[in-house]
VOPAKOL-128078 format. One record per residue (C-alpha): residue number from 1; residue in one letter; x, y, z. Coordinates in Angstrom, 1 decimal. Layout:
<node resi="NUM" resn="A" px="X" py="Y" pz="Z"/>
...
//
This chain:
<node resi="1" resn="X" px="0.0" py="0.0" pz="0.0"/>
<node resi="2" resn="X" px="1.3" py="3.4" pz="-0.9"/>
<node resi="3" resn="X" px="0.2" py="6.9" pz="0.2"/>
<node resi="4" resn="X" px="0.4" py="10.5" pz="-1.0"/>
<node resi="5" resn="X" px="0.5" py="13.0" pz="1.8"/>
<node resi="6" resn="X" px="-1.9" py="15.9" pz="1.4"/>
<node resi="7" resn="X" px="-0.9" py="19.3" pz="0.1"/>
<node resi="8" resn="X" px="-2.5" py="22.2" pz="2.0"/>
<node resi="9" resn="X" px="-5.8" py="23.1" pz="0.4"/>
<node resi="10" resn="X" px="-7.9" py="26.2" pz="0.5"/>
<node resi="11" resn="X" px="-10.5" py="26.7" pz="3.2"/>
<node resi="12" resn="X" px="-13.2" py="26.7" pz="0.6"/>
<node resi="13" resn="X" px="-12.3" py="23.1" pz="-0.4"/>
<node resi="14" resn="X" px="-11.6" py="20.9" pz="2.6"/>
<node resi="15" resn="X" px="-9.2" py="18.1" pz="1.9"/>
<node resi="16" resn="X" px="-10.7" py="14.7" pz="1.3"/>
<node resi="17" resn="X" px="-9.4" py="11.2" pz="2.0"/>
<node resi="18" resn="X" px="-9.8" py="8.9" pz="-1.0"/>
<node resi="19" resn="X" px="-9.2" py="5.2" pz="-1.5"/>
<node resi="20" resn="X" px="-8.0" py="4.4" pz="-5.0"/>
<node resi="21" resn="X" px="-7.8" py="1.2" pz="-7.0"/>
<node resi="22" resn="X" px="-5.8" py="1.3" pz="-10.2"/>
<node resi="23" resn="X" px="-4.0" py="-1.9" pz="-11.1"/>
<node resi="24" resn="X" px="-1.8" py="-0.2" pz="-13.7"/>
<node resi="25" resn="X" px="1.2" py="1.3" pz="-12.0"/>
<node resi="26" resn="X" px="1.7" py="4.2" pz="-14.5"/>
<node resi="27" resn="X" px="-1.9" py="5.5" pz="-14.5"/>
<node resi="28" resn="X" px="-2.1" py="4.9" pz="-10.7"/>
<node resi="29" resn="X" px="0.9" py="7.3" pz="-10.1"/>
<node resi="30" resn="X" px="-0.6" py="9.9" pz="-12.4"/>
<node resi="31" resn="X" px="-3.9" py="9.8" pz="-10.7"/>
<node resi="32" resn="X" px="-2.4" py="9.9" pz="-7.2"/>
<node resi="33" resn="X" px="-0.4" py="12.9" pz="-8.2"/>
<node resi="34" resn="X" px="-3.4" py="14.6" pz="-9.7"/>
<node resi="35" resn="X" px="-5.5" py="14.0" pz="-6.5"/>
<node resi="36" resn="X" px="-2.6" py="15.3" pz="-4.3"/>
<node resi="37" resn="X" px="-2.2" py="18.4" pz="-6.4"/>
<node resi="38" resn="X" px="-5.8" py="19.4" pz="-5.5"/>
<node resi="39" resn="X" px="-4.9" py="19.1" pz="-1.8"/>
<node resi="40" resn="X" px="-6.5" py="15.8" pz="-1.1"/>
<node resi="41" resn="X" px="-5.0" py="12.6" pz="0.4"/>
<node resi="42" resn="X" px="-5.2" py="9.4" pz="-1.7"/>
<node resi="43" resn="X" px="-4.3" py="5.8" pz="-0.7"/>
<node resi="44" resn="X" px="-4.0" py="3.1" pz="-3.2"/>
<node resi="45" resn="X" px="-4.7" py="-0.6" pz="-2.7"/>
<node resi="46" resn="X" px="-5.2" py="-3.8" pz="-4.6"/>
<node resi="47" resn="X" px="-8.5" py="-4.7" pz="-6.2"/>
<node resi="48" resn="X" px="-9.3" py="-8.0" pz="-4.3"/>
<node resi="49" resn="X" px="-11.8" py="-8.0" pz="-1.6"/>
<node resi="50" resn="X" px="-9.3" py="-8.8" pz="1.2"/>
<node resi="51" resn="X" px="-7.0" py="-5.9" pz="0.0"/>
<node resi="52" resn="X" px="-9.9" py="-3.5" pz="0.0"/>
<node resi="53" resn="X" px="-11.1" py="-4.6" pz="3.4"/>
<node resi="54" resn="X" px="-7.6" py="-4.1" pz="4.9"/>
<node resi="55" resn="X" px="-7.4" py="-0.6" pz="3.4"/>
<node resi="56" resn="X" px="-10.9" py="0.3" pz="4.7"/>
<node resi="57" resn="X" px="-10.1" py="-0.9" pz="8.2"/>
<node resi="58" resn="X" px="-6.9" py="1.2" pz="8.1"/>
<node resi="59" resn="X" px="-8.6" py="4.6" pz="8.0"/>
<node resi="60" resn="X" px="-11.6" py="6.7" pz="7.3"/>
<node resi="61" resn="X" px="-12.3" py="7.7" pz="3.7"/>
<node resi="62" resn="X" px="-14.6" py="10.2" pz="2.0"/>
<node resi="63" resn="X" px="-14.8" py="8.4" pz="-1.4"/>
<node resi="64" resn="X" px="-13.7" py="5.4" pz="-3.4"/>
<node resi="65" resn="X" px="-12.3" py="5.6" pz="-7.0"/>
<node resi="66" resn="X" px="-11.6" py="2.8" pz="-9.4"/>
<node resi="67" resn="X" px="-9.6" py="3.5" pz="-12.5"/>
<node resi="68" resn="X" px="-11.1" py="0.7" pz="-14.7"/>
<node resi="69" resn="X" px="-9.1" py="-1.0" pz="-17.5"/>
<node resi="70" resn="X" px="-11.0" py="-3.1" pz="-20.0"/>
<node resi="71" resn="X" px="-8.5" py="-6.0" pz="-19.9"/>
<node resi="72" resn="X" px="-9.0" py="-6.3" pz="-16.1"/>
<node resi="73" resn="X" px="-12.8" py="-6.9" pz="-15.6"/>
<node resi="74" resn="X" px="-12.4" py="-8.5" pz="-12.2"/>
<node resi="75" resn="X" px="-11.2" py="-5.1" pz="-10.8"/>
<node resi="76" resn="X" px="-14.9" py="-4.1" pz="-10.7"/>
<node resi="77" resn="X" px="-15.4" py="-6.5" pz="-7.8"/>
<node resi="78" resn="X" px="-13.5" py="-3.9" pz="-5.7"/>
<node resi="79" resn="X" px="-16.6" py="-1.6" pz="-6.1"/>
<node resi="80" resn="X" px="-18.9" py="-4.3" pz="-4.8"/>
<node resi="81" resn="X" px="-16.6" py="-5.0" pz="-1.9"/>
<node resi="82" resn="X" px="-16.7" py="-1.3" pz="-0.9"/>
<node resi="83" resn="X" px="-20.5" py="-1.1" pz="-1.2"/>
<node resi="84" resn="X" px="-20.8" py="-4.1" pz="1.0"/>
<node resi="85" resn="X" px="-18.2" py="-3.1" pz="3.6"/>
<node resi="86" resn="X" px="-19.0" py="0.7" pz="3.6"/>
<node resi="87" resn="X" px="-22.5" py="1.2" pz="2.2"/>
<node resi="88" resn="X" px="-22.4" py="5.0" pz="2.6"/>
<node resi="89" resn="X" px="-19.1" py="5.5" pz="0.8"/>
<node resi="90" resn="X" px="-19.4" py="7.2" pz="-2.6"/>
<node resi="91" resn="X" px="-18.1" py="4.9" pz="-5.4"/>
<node resi="92" resn="X" px="-16.7" py="6.4" pz="-8.6"/>
<node resi="93" resn="X" px="-15.5" py="4.5" pz="-11.7"/>
<node resi="94" resn="X" px="-13.2" py="6.0" pz="-14.4"/>
<node resi="95" resn="X" px="-13.6" py="4.3" pz="-17.8"/>
<node resi="96" resn="X" px="-12.7" py="5.0" pz="-21.4"/>
<node resi="97" resn="X" px="-15.5" py="5.5" pz="-24.0"/>
<node resi="98" resn="X" px="-16.5" py="2.4" pz="-25.9"/>
<node resi="99" resn="X" px="-16.2" py="-1.2" pz="-24.7"/>
<node resi="100" resn="X" px="-14.8" py="-0.3" pz="-21.3"/>
<node resi="101" resn="X" px="-17.6" py="2.1" pz="-20.5"/>
<node resi="102" resn="X" px="-20.2" py="-0.3" pz="-21.8"/>
<node resi="103" resn="X" px="-18.8" py="-3.1" pz="-19.6"/>
<node resi="104" resn="X" px="-19.0" py="-0.9" pz="-16.5"/>
<node resi="105" resn="X" px="-22.5" py="0.1" pz="-17.2"/>
<node resi="106" resn="X" px="-23.7" py="-3.4" pz="-18.0"/>
<node resi="107" resn="X" px="-22.1" py="-4.8" pz="-14.8"/>
<node resi="108" resn="X" px="-23.5" py="-2.0" pz="-12.7"/>
<node resi="109" resn="X" px="-27.0" py="-2.7" pz="-14.0"/>
<node resi="110" resn="X" px="-26.8" py="-6.1" pz="-12.2"/>
<node resi="111" resn="X" px="-25.2" py="-5.0" pz="-8.9"/>
<node resi="112" resn="X" px="-26.1" py="-1.3" pz="-8.6"/>
<node resi="113" resn="X" px="-23.1" py="-0.3" pz="-6.6"/>
<node resi="114" resn="X" px="-21.5" py="2.5" pz="-8.6"/>
<node resi="115" resn="X" px="-22.7" py="6.0" pz="-7.9"/>
<node resi="116" resn="X" px="-21.0" py="7.8" pz="-10.9"/>
<node resi="117" resn="X" px="-19.1" py="6.8" pz="-14.0"/>
<node resi="118" resn="X" px="-16.7" py="9.4" pz="-15.5"/>
<node resi="119" resn="X" px="-15.3" py="9.1" pz="-19.0"/>
<node resi="120" resn="X" px="-11.6" py="9.2" pz="-19.6"/>
<node resi="121" resn="X" px="-9.5" py="11.1" pz="-20.5"/>
<node resi="122" resn="X" px="-10.4" py="13.4" pz="-17.6"/>
<node resi="123" resn="X" px="-10.9" py="17.0" pz="-18.2"/>
<node resi="124" resn="X" px="-9.5" py="19.5" pz="-15.7"/>
<node resi="125" resn="X" px="-12.2" py="19.4" pz="-13.0"/>
<node resi="126" resn="X" px="-14.8" py="16.7" pz="-14.0"/>
<node resi="127" resn="X" px="-13.5" py="14.2" pz="-11.4"/>
<node resi="128" resn="X" px="-13.3" py="16.7" pz="-8.6"/>
<node resi="129" resn="X" px="-16.7" py="18.3" pz="-9.3"/>
<node resi="130" resn="X" px="-18.3" py="14.9" pz="-9.1"/>
<node resi="131" resn="X" px="-16.2" py="13.9" pz="-6.1"/>
<node resi="132" resn="X" px="-17.3" py="17.0" pz="-4.1"/>
<node resi="133" resn="X" px="-20.9" py="16.6" pz="-5.1"/>
<node resi="134" resn="X" px="-21.1" py="13.0" pz="-4.0"/>
<node resi="135" resn="X" px="-19.3" py="13.7" pz="-0.7"/>
<node resi="136" resn="X" px="-21.5" py="16.6" pz="0.1"/>
<node resi="137" resn="X" px="-24.6" py="14.5" pz="-0.6"/>
<node resi="138" resn="X" px="-23.3" py="11.7" pz="1.6"/>
<node resi="139" resn="X" px="-22.7" py="14.2" pz="4.5"/>
<node resi="140" resn="X" px="-26.2" py="15.7" pz="4.0"/>
<node resi="141" resn="X" px="-27.7" py="12.2" pz="4.0"/>
<node resi="142" resn="X" px="-25.8" py="11.5" pz="7.2"/>
<node resi="143" resn="X" px="-27.1" py="14.6" pz="8.9"/>
<node resi="144" resn="X" px="-30.7" py="13.8" pz="7.7"/>
<node resi="145" resn="X" px="-30.4" py="10.3" pz="9.2"/>
<node resi="146" resn="X" px="-29.3" py="11.8" pz="12.5"/>
<node resi="147" resn="X" px="-32.3" py="14.1" pz="12.5"/>
<node resi="148" resn="X" px="-34.6" py="11.3" pz="11.5"/>
<node resi="149" resn="X" px="-33.7" py="9.6" pz="14.8"/>
<node resi="150" resn="X" px="-35.7" py="12.4" pz="16.5"/>
<node resi="151" resn="X" px="-38.8" py="11.2" pz="14.8"/>
<node resi="152" resn="X" px="-40.7" py="8.1" pz="16.1"/>
<node resi="153" resn="X" px="-41.0" py="4.9" pz="14.1"/>
<node resi="154" resn="X" px="-44.7" py="5.6" pz="13.7"/>
<node resi="155" resn="X" px="-44.0" py="9.1" pz="12.4"/>
<node resi="156" resn="X" px="-41.4" py="7.8" pz="9.9"/>
<node resi="157" resn="X" px="-43.9" py="5.2" pz="8.6"/>
<node resi="158" resn="X" px="-46.5" py="7.9" pz="8.2"/>
<node resi="159" resn="X" px="-44.2" py="10.0" pz="6.1"/>
<node resi="160" resn="X" px="-42.9" py="7.1" pz="4.0"/>
<node resi="161" resn="X" px="-46.4" py="6.1" pz="3.1"/>
<node resi="162" resn="X" px="-47.2" py="9.7" pz="2.0"/>
<node resi="163" resn="X" px="-50.3" py="10.0" pz="4.1"/>
<node resi="164" resn="X" px="-51.8" py="13.4" pz="3.9"/>
<node resi="165" resn="X" px="-54.4" py="13.5" pz="6.7"/>
<node resi="166" resn="X" px="-55.3" py="11.9" pz="10.1"/>
<node resi="167" resn="X" px="-56.6" py="8.4" pz="10.2"/>
<node resi="168" resn="X" px="-58.9" py="6.5" pz="12.5"/>
<node resi="169" resn="X" px="-57.8" py="2.9" pz="13.4"/>
<node resi="170" resn="X" px="-57.8" py="0.4" pz="16.2"/>
<node resi="171" resn="X" px="-54.6" py="0.4" pz="18.4"/>
<node resi="172" resn="X" px="-53.4" py="-1.1" pz="21.6"/>
<node resi="173" resn="X" px="-51.8" py="1.7" pz="23.6"/>
<node resi="174" resn="X" px="-49.1" py="1.2" pz="26.2"/>
<node resi="175" resn="X" px="-47.9" py="3.9" pz="28.6"/>
<node resi="176" resn="X" px="-45.1" py="3.7" pz="31.1"/>
<node resi="177" resn="X" px="-44.2" py="6.2" pz="33.8"/>
<node resi="178" resn="X" px="-41.3" py="6.2" pz="36.3"/>
<node resi="179" resn="X" px="-42.6" py="6.2" pz="39.9"/>
<node resi="180" resn="X" px="-41.3" py="8.8" pz="42.3"/>
<node resi="181" resn="X" px="-39.6" py="10.7" pz="39.5"/>
<node resi="182" resn="X" px="-40.1" py="14.1" pz="41.0"/>
<node resi="183" resn="X" px="-38.6" py="12.9" pz="44.3"/>
<node resi="184" resn="X" px="-35.6" py="11.3" pz="42.5"/>
<node resi="185" resn="X" px="-34.9" py="14.3" pz="40.3"/>
<node resi="186" resn="X" px="-34.9" py="16.5" pz="43.4"/>
<node resi="187" resn="X" px="-32.4" py="14.3" pz="45.2"/>
<node resi="188" resn="X" px="-29.9" py="13.5" pz="42.5"/>
<node resi="189" resn="X" px="-27.4" py="15.6" pz="40.4"/>
<node resi="190" resn="X" px="-29.1" py="16.2" pz="37.0"/>
<node resi="191" resn="X" px="-26.3" py="14.4" pz="35.0"/>
<node resi="192" resn="X" px="-26.8" py="11.2" pz="37.0"/>
<node resi="193" resn="X" px="-30.6" py="11.4" pz="36.6"/>
<node resi="194" resn="X" px="-30.3" py="12.0" pz="32.9"/>
<node resi="195" resn="X" px="-28.0" py="9.0" pz="32.5"/>
<node resi="196" resn="X" px="-30.2" py="6.8" pz="34.6"/>
<node resi="197" resn="X" px="-33.5" py="7.7" pz="32.9"/>
<node resi="198" resn="X" px="-31.9" py="7.4" pz="29.5"/>
<node resi="199" resn="X" px="-30.9" py="3.8" pz="30.3"/>
<node resi="200" resn="X" px="-34.4" py="3.0" pz="31.4"/>
<node resi="201" resn="X" px="-36.1" py="4.5" pz="28.4"/>
<node resi="202" resn="X" px="-33.6" py="2.9" pz="26.0"/>
<node resi="203" resn="X" px="-34.4" py="-0.5" pz="27.5"/>
<node resi="204" resn="X" px="-38.1" py="0.1" pz="27.3"/>
<node resi="205" resn="X" px="-37.9" py="1.1" pz="23.6"/>
<node resi="206" resn="X" px="-36.0" py="-2.0" pz="22.8"/>
<node resi="207" resn="X" px="-38.7" py="-4.1" pz="24.5"/>
<node resi="208" resn="X" px="-41.5" py="-2.4" pz="22.5"/>
<node resi="209" resn="X" px="-39.7" py="-3.0" pz="19.2"/>
<node resi="210" resn="X" px="-39.1" py="-6.7" pz="20.1"/>
<node resi="211" resn="X" px="-42.8" py="-7.1" pz="20.8"/>
<node resi="212" resn="X" px="-43.7" py="-5.7" pz="17.4"/>
<node resi="213" resn="X" px="-44.8" py="-2.2" pz="18.6"/>
<node resi="214" resn="X" px="-43.7" py="1.3" pz="17.9"/>
<node resi="215" resn="X" px="-42.6" py="4.1" pz="20.2"/>
<node resi="216" resn="X" px="-44.8" py="7.1" pz="19.5"/>
<node resi="217" resn="X" px="-42.9" py="9.4" pz="21.9"/>
<node resi="218" resn="X" px="-41.0" py="9.6" pz="25.1"/>
<node resi="219" resn="X" px="-42.7" py="11.7" pz="27.7"/>
<node resi="220" resn="X" px="-39.7" py="12.8" pz="29.8"/>
<node resi="221" resn="X" px="-40.0" py="10.1" pz="32.4"/>
<node resi="222" resn="X" px="-42.0" py="7.6" pz="30.5"/>
<node resi="223" resn="X" px="-43.1" py="6.3" pz="27.1"/>
<node resi="224" resn="X" px="-46.1" py="6.1" pz="24.8"/>
<node resi="225" resn="X" px="-46.1" py="3.1" pz="22.5"/>
<node resi="226" resn="X" px="-48.7" py="1.7" pz="20.1"/>
<node resi="227" resn="X" px="-49.4" py="-1.7" pz="18.6"/>
<node resi="228" resn="X" px="-51.4" py="-2.1" pz="15.4"/>
<node resi="229" resn="X" px="-52.9" py="-4.9" pz="13.3"/>
<node resi="230" resn="X" px="-54.0" py="-8.4" pz="14.2"/>
<node resi="231" resn="X" px="-52.6" py="-9.6" pz="17.4"/>
<node resi="232" resn="X" px="-52.0" py="-6.0" pz="18.7"/>
<node resi="233" resn="X" px="-53.5" py="-6.8" pz="22.2"/>
<node resi="234" resn="X" px="-51.4" py="-9.9" pz="22.5"/>
<node resi="235" resn="X" px="-48.3" py="-7.9" pz="21.5"/>
<node resi="236" resn="X" px="-49.0" py="-5.1" pz="23.9"/>
<node resi="237" resn="X" px="-49.6" py="-7.3" pz="26.9"/>
<node resi="238" resn="X" px="-46.5" py="-9.4" pz="26.0"/>
<node resi="239" resn="X" px="-44.5" py="-6.2" pz="25.9"/>
<node resi="240" resn="X" px="-45.9" py="-5.1" pz="29.3"/>
<node resi="241" resn="X" px="-44.9" py="-8.4" pz="30.8"/>
<node resi="242" resn="X" px="-41.4" py="-7.9" pz="29.4"/>
<node resi="243" resn="X" px="-41.3" py="-4.5" pz="30.9"/>
<node resi="244" resn="X" px="-42.5" py="-5.9" pz="34.2"/>
<node resi="245" resn="X" px="-39.6" py="-8.4" pz="34.0"/>
<node resi="246" resn="X" px="-37.2" py="-5.6" pz="33.2"/>
<node resi="247" resn="X" px="-38.5" py="-3.8" pz="36.3"/>
<node resi="248" resn="X" px="-37.6" py="-6.8" pz="38.4"/>
<node resi="249" resn="X" px="-34.2" py="-7.6" pz="36.9"/>
<node resi="250" resn="X" px="-32.5" py="-4.4" pz="35.7"/>
<node resi="251" resn="X" px="-29.5" py="-3.1" pz="37.6"/>
<node resi="252" resn="X" px="-31.4" py="0.1" pz="38.4"/>
<node resi="253" resn="X" px="-34.6" py="-1.6" pz="39.7"/>
<node resi="254" resn="X" px="-34.1" py="-0.5" pz="43.3"/>
<node resi="255" resn="X" px="-34.8" py="3.2" pz="42.3"/>
<node resi="256" resn="X" px="-36.2" py="3.5" pz="38.8"/>
<node resi="257" resn="X" px="-39.4" py="1.6" pz="39.0"/>
<node resi="258" resn="X" px="-42.1" py="1.9" pz="36.4"/>
<node resi="259" resn="X" px="-45.9" py="1.7" pz="36.3"/>
<node resi="260" resn="X" px="-47.5" py="0.3" pz="33.1"/>
<node resi="261" resn="X" px="-51.0" py="1.1" pz="31.6"/>
<node resi="262" resn="X" px="-52.7" py="-0.6" pz="28.7"/>
<node resi="263" resn="X" px="-55.9" py="0.0" pz="26.8"/>
<node resi="264" resn="X" px="-57.3" py="-0.9" pz="23.3"/>
<node resi="265" resn="X" px="-59.6" py="1.0" pz="21.1"/>
<node resi="266" resn="X" px="-60.2" py="3.5" pz="18.4"/>
<node resi="267" resn="X" px="-57.5" py="6.3" pz="18.1"/>
<node resi="268" resn="X" px="-56.7" py="9.0" pz="15.6"/>
<node resi="269" resn="X" px="-53.2" py="9.1" pz="14.2"/>
<node resi="270" resn="X" px="-51.5" py="11.9" pz="12.2"/>
<node resi="271" resn="X" px="-49.4" py="15.0" pz="12.3"/>
<node resi="272" resn="X" px="-50.3" py="17.6" pz="14.9"/>
<node resi="273" resn="X" px="-49.0" py="21.1" pz="15.7"/>
<node resi="274" resn="X" px="-48.3" py="24.3" pz="13.8"/>
<node resi="275" resn="X" px="-47.2" py="24.1" pz="10.1"/>
<node resi="276" resn="X" px="-43.5" py="23.5" pz="9.8"/>
<node resi="277" resn="X" px="-43.2" py="22.2" pz="13.3"/>
<node resi="278" resn="X" px="-45.7" py="19.3" pz="13.3"/>
<node resi="279" resn="X" px="-45.1" py="16.0" pz="14.9"/>
<node resi="280" resn="X" px="-46.7" py="12.6" pz="14.7"/>
<node resi="281" resn="X" px="-49.0" py="11.7" pz="17.5"/>
<node resi="282" resn="X" px="-51.8" py="9.3" pz="18.6"/>
<node resi="283" resn="X" px="-54.9" py="10.9" pz="20.3"/>
<node resi="284" resn="X" px="-58.2" py="9.7" pz="21.5"/>
<node resi="285" resn="X" px="-60.0" py="8.5" pz="24.6"/>
<node resi="286" resn="X" px="-58.1" py="5.2" pz="24.4"/>
<node resi="287" resn="X" px="-54.9" py="7.0" pz="24.8"/>
<node resi="288" resn="X" px="-56.2" py="9.0" pz="27.8"/>
<node resi="289" resn="X" px="-57.5" py="5.8" pz="29.4"/>
<node resi="290" resn="X" px="-54.1" py="4.0" pz="29.0"/>
<node resi="291" resn="X" px="-52.4" py="7.1" pz="30.6"/>
<node resi="292" resn="X" px="-54.9" py="7.2" pz="33.5"/>
<node resi="293" resn="X" px="-54.4" py="3.4" pz="34.1"/>
<node resi="294" resn="X" px="-50.7" py="3.9" pz="34.1"/>
<node resi="295" resn="X" px="-51.0" py="6.7" pz="36.7"/>
<node resi="296" resn="X" px="-52.7" py="4.3" pz="39.2"/>
<node resi="297" resn="X" px="-50.2" py="1.5" pz="38.7"/>
<node resi="298" resn="X" px="-47.9" py="0.9" pz="41.5"/>
<node resi="299" resn="X" px="-44.2" py="0.3" pz="40.9"/>
<node resi="300" resn="X" px="-43.8" py="-2.8" pz="38.7"/>
<node resi="301" resn="X" px="-47.6" py="-3.2" pz="38.1"/>
<node resi="302" resn="X" px="-49.5" py="-3.6" pz="34.9"/>
<node resi="303" resn="X" px="-52.9" py="-2.1" pz="34.9"/>
<node resi="304" resn="X" px="-55.0" py="-2.9" pz="31.8"/>
<node resi="305" resn="X" px="-58.6" py="-3.0" pz="30.6"/>
<node resi="306" resn="X" px="-60.3" py="-6.4" pz="30.7"/>
<node resi="307" resn="X" px="-61.1" py="-6.0" pz="27.0"/>
<node resi="308" resn="X" px="-57.4" py="-5.9" pz="26.1"/>
<node resi="309" resn="X" px="-56.5" py="-8.8" pz="28.3"/>
<node resi="310" resn="X" px="-59.3" py="-10.9" pz="26.8"/>
<node resi="311" resn="X" px="-58.3" py="-9.9" pz="23.3"/>
<node resi="312" resn="X" px="-54.7" py="-10.9" pz="24.1"/>
<node resi="313" resn="X" px="-55.8" py="-14.5" pz="24.5"/>
<node resi="314" resn="X" px="-54.0" py="-14.7" pz="27.8"/>
<node resi="315" resn="X" px="-57.0" py="-15.1" pz="30.1"/>
<node resi="316" resn="X" px="-55.2" py="-17.9" pz="32.0"/>
<node resi="317" resn="X" px="-53.0" py="-15.2" pz="33.5"/>
<node resi="318" resn="X" px="-55.8" py="-12.8" pz="34.1"/>
<node resi="319" resn="X" px="-56.5" py="-11.9" pz="37.8"/>
<node resi="320" resn="X" px="-59.7" py="-13.6" pz="39.1"/>
<node resi="321" resn="X" px="-61.6" py="-10.4" pz="39.5"/>
<node resi="322" resn="X" px="-61.6" py="-7.1" pz="37.9"/>
<node resi="323" resn="X" px="-61.9" py="-3.8" pz="39.8"/>
<node resi="324" resn="X" px="-63.4" py="-0.4" pz="39.2"/>
<node resi="325" resn="X" px="-62.1" py="3.0" pz="40.0"/>
<node resi="326" resn="X" px="-63.0" py="6.6" pz="39.2"/>
<node resi="327" resn="X" px="-60.6" py="8.2" pz="36.7"/>
<node resi="328" resn="X" px="-60.2" py="11.8" pz="35.9"/>
<node resi="329" resn="X" px="-62.0" py="12.7" pz="32.7"/>
<node resi="330" resn="X" px="-64.3" py="9.7" pz="32.7"/>
<node resi="331" resn="X" px="-67.9" py="10.0" pz="33.7"/>
<node resi="332" resn="X" px="-68.3" py="6.5" pz="35.2"/>
<node resi="333" resn="X" px="-65.9" py="4.3" pz="37.2"/>
<node resi="334" resn="X" px="-63.6" py="2.4" pz="34.9"/>
<node resi="335" resn="X" px="-63.1" py="-1.4" pz="35.1"/>
<node resi="336" resn="X" px="-59.6" py="-2.7" pz="35.1"/>
<node resi="337" resn="X" px="-57.4" py="-5.6" pz="36.0"/>
<node resi="338" resn="X" px="-54.0" py="-5.5" pz="37.7"/>
<node resi="339" resn="X" px="-51.0" py="-7.7" pz="37.4"/>
<node resi="340" resn="X" px="-48.9" py="-7.0" pz="40.5"/>
<node resi="341" resn="X" px="-45.2" py="-6.8" pz="40.6"/>
<node resi="342" resn="X" px="-43.3" py="-9.9" pz="41.7"/>
<node resi="343" resn="X" px="-40.4" py="-7.7" pz="42.8"/>
<node resi="344" resn="X" px="-40.7" py="-6.4" pz="46.4"/>
<node resi="345" resn="X" px="-39.7" py="-2.8" pz="46.9"/>
<node resi="346" resn="X" px="-36.5" py="-2.4" pz="48.9"/>
<node resi="347" resn="X" px="-36.0" py="0.5" pz="51.3"/>
<node resi="348" resn="X" px="-32.3" py="0.8" pz="50.7"/>
<node resi="349" resn="X" px="-30.3" py="1.7" pz="47.5"/>
<node resi="350" resn="X" px="-32.2" py="4.8" pz="46.5"/>
<node resi="351" resn="X" px="-29.8" py="6.0" pz="43.7"/>
<node resi="352" resn="X" px="-29.9" py="4.8" pz="40.1"/>
//
């Protein structure tokens, strides 16, 4: 492996790091010099997959370039290796007009791993214009993905399916809330509280996804999740049982305990808020009911509507009797069942 050290570049053109495959020594030297003359750093490697893998593991790169020669068709496999090993890395192939260019295009129609093909001989800036455009797009896509993580799974599905208005549908709704959170946040340094609650919510989100649900939003010290389609009640109750088990086994269980509320029914889903700052949400009496049931759940308890438990097909685990309680916002007392925690609360160890 050889390297060309970078030449200082202008502030308007930040230097790039490029992995190059060119199996002809003369053209490889010319191309390395040309890249270096623009202030970029280029490293060349062989065209086999193991050689490409070693090079990629040896550093961070902004782009990959293959200088293709018609008599070396197997060199194209280097592009496929890069796409498989570093899917986000821009792949550029240089090829001469005629048979070489036709071979590259025919091969890429099958594997779809080349982002741009540039004809040789290269004019003054064609390669570098393409290079910078692809790198900028890659960085923009990376930023977009990072911001996409701020949107719930349900919200991303809504956007991907190009829905334009709110929809009514049956959902099973699950709420969690950390018990004694106000007391805890008043007694702990904020960085420690932030770290502890982040661990708890991360574990809860993983349990929801494993059960087939989607996190609609985190509520500061709790979570709202929804389950759709056939089997939604079974998935929601199975998730609640997993969260109850987490409450009994996690390393922070002596302080960060959760209550869990479940309800099933008709809800409205869609984007809510002022134009330009809308967010996906789930609203309706079912959502409020699940939240109210969560509020009356003790640490480690599951409180659910009998309808959801029956629909879940887990009546063998259902408590022998349901109860009723008045809930804020509901005219009549609400029937519910409670699955108590199997983990007794300890009086010591109050910090997460």
